Backbone bond lengths (Angstrom), bond angles and torsions (degrees), N, CA, C in turn:
res aa  C-N    CA-C-N  psi(-1)  N-CA   C-N-CA  omega(-1)  CA-C   N-CA-C  phi
1 M - - - 1.454 - - 1.529 108.35 -
2 H 1.315 115.29 140.76 1.463 119.57 -180.00 1.533 110.78 -68.89
3 T 1.297 114.11 160.50 1.461 118.87 176.42 1.522 107.75 -118.53
4 V 1.303 115.99 117.21 1.454 120.84 175.87 1.532 105.48 -137.67
5 T 1.328 115.24 132.42 1.452 117.88 -177.23 1.519 111.99 -101.32
6 Y 1.313 119.02 -36.40 1.458 122.59 -179.10 1.504 108.30 -153.00
7 G 1.311 114.53 170.21 1.443 119.34 167.17 1.484 115.68 116.82
8 S 1.325 114.56 145.94 1.445 121.27 176.13 1.516 111.95 -115.76
9 G 1.343 116.69 5.20 1.471 120.29 175.06 1.520 113.92 84.63
10 T 1.305 116.66 22.42 1.471 120.94 175.15 1.522 108.75 -108.82
11 P 1.346 118.16 162.45 1.472 119.15 177.53 1.528 112.06 -58.56
12 E 1.316 117.41 -32.77 1.465 121.05 -178.72 1.545 111.84 -80.67
13 D 1.317 117.21 -21.58 1.458 122.59 -175.96 1.527 109.31 -142.24
14 P 1.351 117.73 66.28 1.454 121.74 -173.69 1.543 112.33 -66.89
15 W 1.353 114.30 157.71 1.447 118.83 170.46 1.518 108.61 -71.19
16 K 1.303 118.61 140.92 1.456 123.54 173.63 1.515 105.54 -106.86
17 L 1.317 116.27 109.37 1.460 122.76 -172.51 1.526 111.76 -119.72
18 K 1.316 114.63 170.13 1.456 121.91 171.04 1.527 108.70 -122.64
19 T 1.332 115.62 148.08 1.452 120.71 175.69 1.524 109.79 -61.66
20 P 1.340 118.83 162.29 1.449 120.32 -178.59 1.528 114.57 -52.53
21 S 1.332 117.82 -36.85 1.459 121.18 -179.90 1.523 112.04 -76.57
22 Q 1.355 116.59 -4.55 1.473 123.00 179.19 1.523 112.58 66.94
23 T 1.336 118.29 19.67 1.459 121.08 -176.60 1.512 113.63 -96.45
24 S 1.326 118.98 -20.50 1.455 120.95 -177.56 1.509 110.57 -134.46
25 E 1.324 116.04 140.92 1.449 121.91 174.90 1.517 110.29 -97.65
26 Y 1.309 117.15 150.34 1.446 121.62 177.39 1.523 109.28 -154.78
27 L 1.330 115.13 166.16 1.440 121.74 177.34 1.525 108.88 -108.43
28 A 1.329 117.20 148.87 1.470 120.90 176.57 1.512 108.51 -145.84
29 W 1.333 114.67 148.22 1.472 119.94 178.54 1.524 109.81 -158.49
30 R 1.324 113.32 159.64 1.471 121.66 173.73 1.539 108.31 -85.91
31 D 1.331 116.35 135.21 1.458 121.87 173.59 1.517 107.27 -126.53
32 E 1.297 115.28 103.45 1.481 120.74 -177.07 1.533 110.60 -105.36
33 S 1.352 116.56 19.08 1.458 120.21 -179.10 1.529 113.02 -76.57
34 E 1.343 117.46 -16.37 1.451 122.46 179.15 1.531 108.55 -125.30
35 K 1.306 115.33 165.37 1.472 120.58 173.98 1.513 107.04 -112.90
36 P 1.317 121.41 127.91 1.474 123.64 -1.22 1.535 109.77 -74.81
37 G 1.324 115.17 157.52 1.448 119.52 173.57 1.537 110.81 -61.45
38 K 1.301 116.19 155.91 1.451 120.55 -175.91 1.524 111.72 -122.17
39 L 1.302 115.38 149.92 1.437 123.19 161.96 1.515 104.12 -101.71
40 V 1.313 116.61 113.48 1.463 121.09 -177.92 1.518 108.26 -100.12
41 V 1.353 114.20 136.31 1.449 122.31 178.65 1.517 107.55 -123.08
42 Q 1.312 116.99 130.34 1.460 120.02 176.90 1.512 108.99 -120.92
43 V 1.347 114.41 121.18 1.443 123.21 179.37 1.530 105.68 -117.09
44 G 1.310 117.47 103.60 1.465 119.82 -173.43 1.511 108.32 62.92
45 S 1.334 117.52 -124.22 1.479 119.94 179.76 1.533 111.24 -95.20
46 T 1.341 118.31 -1.77 1.474 121.59 -176.25 1.528 109.38 -91.87
47 K 1.331 114.49 130.59 1.476 120.24 175.64 1.518 109.59 -110.44
48 L 1.315 115.27 131.94 1.450 123.11 173.32 1.517 105.99 -116.97
49 S 1.331 117.22 153.59 1.465 118.96 174.83 1.498 109.55 -143.04
50 Y 1.322 113.09 143.63 1.474 122.27 -179.53 1.514 107.03 -127.54
51 Q 1.328 116.65 152.08 1.458 119.80 176.12 1.552 107.66 -57.73
52 L 1.321 115.74 130.66 1.451 121.04 -176.94 1.527 112.82 -57.32
53 R 1.312 116.52 -31.56 1.472 120.18 179.54 1.502 112.94 -62.31
54 C 1.349 117.69 -11.77 1.467 120.64 179.98 1.533 111.52 -58.66
55 I 1.306 118.60 -29.12 1.466 121.31 -179.53 1.519 109.85 -63.98
56 G 1.309 117.72 -54.08 1.466 120.89 179.59 1.502 112.17 -67.75
57 D 1.330 117.70 -40.09 1.463 121.41 -179.37 1.526 111.85 -63.75
58 L 1.345 116.36 -43.39 1.467 119.45 179.71 1.521 110.08 -66.49
59 H 1.322 117.47 -41.09 1.474 119.78 178.22 1.537 110.21 -60.67
60 A 1.333 117.26 -45.66 1.462 120.98 -179.10 1.551 110.62 -61.64
61 M 1.325 116.38 -43.35 1.458 119.83 -179.57 1.530 110.27 -63.80
62 L 1.341 117.36 -42.27 1.474 120.62 179.64 1.525 111.32 -65.96
63 K 1.316 118.14 -37.94 1.475 121.02 177.35 1.533 109.47 -61.76
64 K 1.320 116.11 -42.56 1.459 120.26 178.89 1.528 110.72 -66.07
65 H 1.293 117.35 -37.98 1.462 124.47 -178.95 1.543 110.50 -65.09
66 R 1.323 117.59 -36.17 1.460 125.06 174.07 1.508 116.52 62.22
67 D 1.313 117.79 22.73 1.472 120.34 -179.98 1.520 108.76 -159.22
68 W 1.305 115.46 176.90 1.450 120.11 176.14 1.528 109.44 -65.90
69 M 1.321 117.19 143.75 1.453 122.42 177.07 1.542 108.11 -130.01
70 P 1.333 116.70 131.97 1.477 118.93 178.12 1.543 109.54 -62.97
71 L 1.338 115.63 145.85 1.455 119.75 178.38 1.544 111.44 -73.17
72 G 1.330 118.13 -52.09 1.464 120.75 177.56 1.500 116.63 66.29
73 T 1.323 117.26 36.24 1.455 121.56 -178.22 1.524 113.36 -52.30
74 A 1.321 115.83 134.42 1.472 121.51 177.09 1.510 109.63 -153.29
75 D 1.332 114.72 146.79 1.478 120.66 173.38 1.510 109.68 -64.71
76 E 1.327 117.05 159.54 1.450 121.68 -179.10 1.536 112.72 -55.16
77 G 1.289 118.15 -40.11 1.476 121.92 -177.39 1.511 114.37 -74.95
78 K 1.318 118.22 -6.91 1.483 121.80 -178.96 1.523 108.46 -110.76
79 S 1.310 115.33 147.60 1.467 118.46 179.47 1.518 110.62 -73.74
80 A 1.322 113.79 149.32 1.472 120.67 178.21 1.538 109.09 -99.60
81 A 1.309 115.61 138.89 1.471 119.51 -179.06 1.517 110.39 -65.13
82 E 1.334 115.98 139.49 1.461 121.50 177.85 1.523 110.90 -56.78
83 G 1.322 115.73 145.21 1.455 120.68 175.60 1.499 114.70 79.47
84 T 1.347 117.49 12.13 1.453 121.13 -179.11 1.539 110.19 -107.46
85 V 1.308 116.38 164.50 1.467 121.98 175.63 1.515 108.91 -60.82
86 E 1.333 118.30 -41.95 1.462 121.74 -179.41 1.526 110.91 -61.30
87 A 1.320 117.94 -42.73 1.464 120.86 178.26 1.522 111.05 -62.87
88 W 1.330 116.41 -42.74 1.481 120.18 178.50 1.532 110.76 -60.21
89 A 1.337 116.84 -39.77 1.474 121.79 -175.85 1.527 112.91 -70.83
90 R 1.335 117.28 -4.81 1.474 122.53 178.23 1.534 111.92 -119.19
91 S 1.297 116.74 -8.55 1.470 122.17 -170.63 1.522 112.95 -71.30
92 E 1.327 113.95 142.86 1.471 118.81 174.81 1.528 111.81 -67.73
93 S 1.344 116.68 -15.25 1.466 119.71 -179.78 1.532 113.65 -92.68
94 N 1.349 118.46 0.15 1.460 119.19 177.10 1.547 109.29 -77.66
95 P 1.305 119.57 170.82 1.471 120.94 -174.47 1.527 116.43 -60.66
96 V 1.357 118.08 -21.18 1.477 119.51 177.87 1.524 112.15 -102.23
97 G 1.338 118.00 -0.90 1.456 121.93 176.68 1.504 114.82 71.34
98 G 1.319 118.02 32.31 1.458 121.66 178.91 1.521 111.28 152.12
99 Y 1.304 115.94 -152.56 1.451 121.40 -176.68 1.530 113.07 -58.48
100 Y 1.345 115.33 137.02 1.454 120.15 169.87 1.534 108.30 -83.53
101 G 1.324 117.53 -22.73 1.464 121.89 177.78 1.523 111.32 -63.05
102 L 1.310 115.79 140.57 1.484 120.45 -174.47 1.518 113.43 -104.14
103 R 1.309 119.41 -16.50 1.451 121.21 -176.27 1.515 110.90 -111.32
104 K 1.336 116.65 109.54 1.474 120.88 -176.08 1.515 110.01 -54.38
105 G 1.312 115.08 136.51 1.446 122.06 -176.57 1.511 113.23 90.88
106 Y 1.337 115.42 -15.90 1.464 121.70 -179.69 1.534 110.81 -130.43
107 R 1.341 116.42 29.43 1.454 119.70 -175.97 1.517 113.45 -89.88
108 G 1.312 117.65 -10.87 1.434 122.58 -179.92 1.523 112.06 -83.93
109 R 1.338 115.84 -168.26 1.466 124.01 178.25 1.526 113.01 62.26
110 F 1.340 115.69 18.52 1.446 122.55 175.75 1.534 110.43 -51.24
111 A 1.328 116.07 -47.06 1.467 121.40 -174.60 1.537 112.26 -72.34
112 N 1.306 116.69 -8.86 1.475 120.46 176.84 1.539 111.01 -89.02
113 Y 1.337 116.89 -34.26 1.447 120.72 -171.29 1.522 116.47 -109.58
114 V 1.325 118.04 -27.81 1.481 120.20 -177.72 1.535 112.79 -82.82
115 P 1.336 120.85 -40.55 1.470 119.20 179.76 1.520 115.45 -55.37
116 P 1.353 120.61 -40.00 1.468 117.90 177.90 1.538 112.64 -64.11
117 V 1.327 118.35 -26.20 1.470 121.48 176.45 1.536 108.48 -67.30
118 L 1.357 117.37 -46.44 1.452 120.59 177.68 1.525 111.18 -61.67
119 E 1.316 116.28 -37.72 1.454 119.21 178.15 1.532 111.00 -64.74
120 L 1.302 116.65 -45.59 1.470 121.74 177.12 1.512 112.11 -57.23
121 L 1.336 115.94 -40.41 1.456 121.18 -177.95 1.539 112.98 -79.47
122 G 1.321 116.84 -0.33 1.466 121.67 179.21 1.503 114.46 75.81
123 L 1.339 115.76 23.72 1.460 120.20 -178.59 1.531 113.34 -100.43
124 A 1.328 117.28 -15.38 1.462 120.03 -176.21 1.524 110.94 -152.18
125 E 1.323 115.04 157.43 1.466 123.29 168.76 1.525 105.56 -102.08
126 V 1.320 115.63 139.46 1.468 121.30 179.19 1.525 107.76 -129.95
127 E 1.336 116.14 133.23 1.467 120.25 174.97 1.527 109.25 -74.24
128 H 1.345 115.88 156.89 1.444 119.80 -176.36 1.527 111.43 -133.95
129 G 1.328 116.82 45.49 1.452 120.60 175.38 1.523 111.06 -83.01
130 A 1.291 117.16 179.65 1.469 121.67 -179.46 1.523 111.36 -67.11
131 R 1.333 117.41 -29.71 1.475 121.75 -179.98 1.506 110.92 -161.09
132 N 1.349 115.42 170.17 1.459 122.12 178.10 1.523 113.81 56.36
133 N 1.321 116.59 42.47 1.445 120.48 -179.67 1.553 111.86 -78.24
134 R 1.337 113.59 158.84 1.467 120.33 -178.63 1.523 107.80 -130.98
135 M 1.353 113.30 171.16 1.460 119.41 175.22 1.508 108.78 -145.01
136 R 1.349 115.26 159.55 1.472 120.07 173.01 1.516 107.53 -149.56
137 A 1.313 113.65 157.59 1.481 120.74 -177.33 1.514 110.23 -73.23
138 I 1.303 114.50 149.66 1.450 123.54 165.51 1.502 104.71 -107.09
139 A 1.314 118.32 132.12 1.479 121.21 -177.24 1.520 109.64 -53.40
140 G 1.284 115.05 139.61 1.464 118.84 179.42 1.467 111.63 177.07
């Protein structure tokens, strides 16, 4: 089960989430003030941002996949294992034709920060073990 203490997902009232392994806390919110809209993640003083459409796109891909999918979290400079959520989020065959991440050098770790948002929104189940976690879609 996800851990969220407060928040409505706005910049003024962000979600307070934990990574799938439950080892790190972070803030996340929707920022629709620019096009494309962003999902902003703040880990300490570091901000990452992903195209906001990643939420719906990831849910649609997982529904089509119809099974658990490994997360495969990796930094941008490291390769992502094939068949993982992280690899999909960088693939030229995904709906945006590449990285969902918007800030060069900080486009990785998608599978660490976006799945808990889908879990919070009731769109996915996410495992919370120490490592090798997976996720799957919840119909919706």
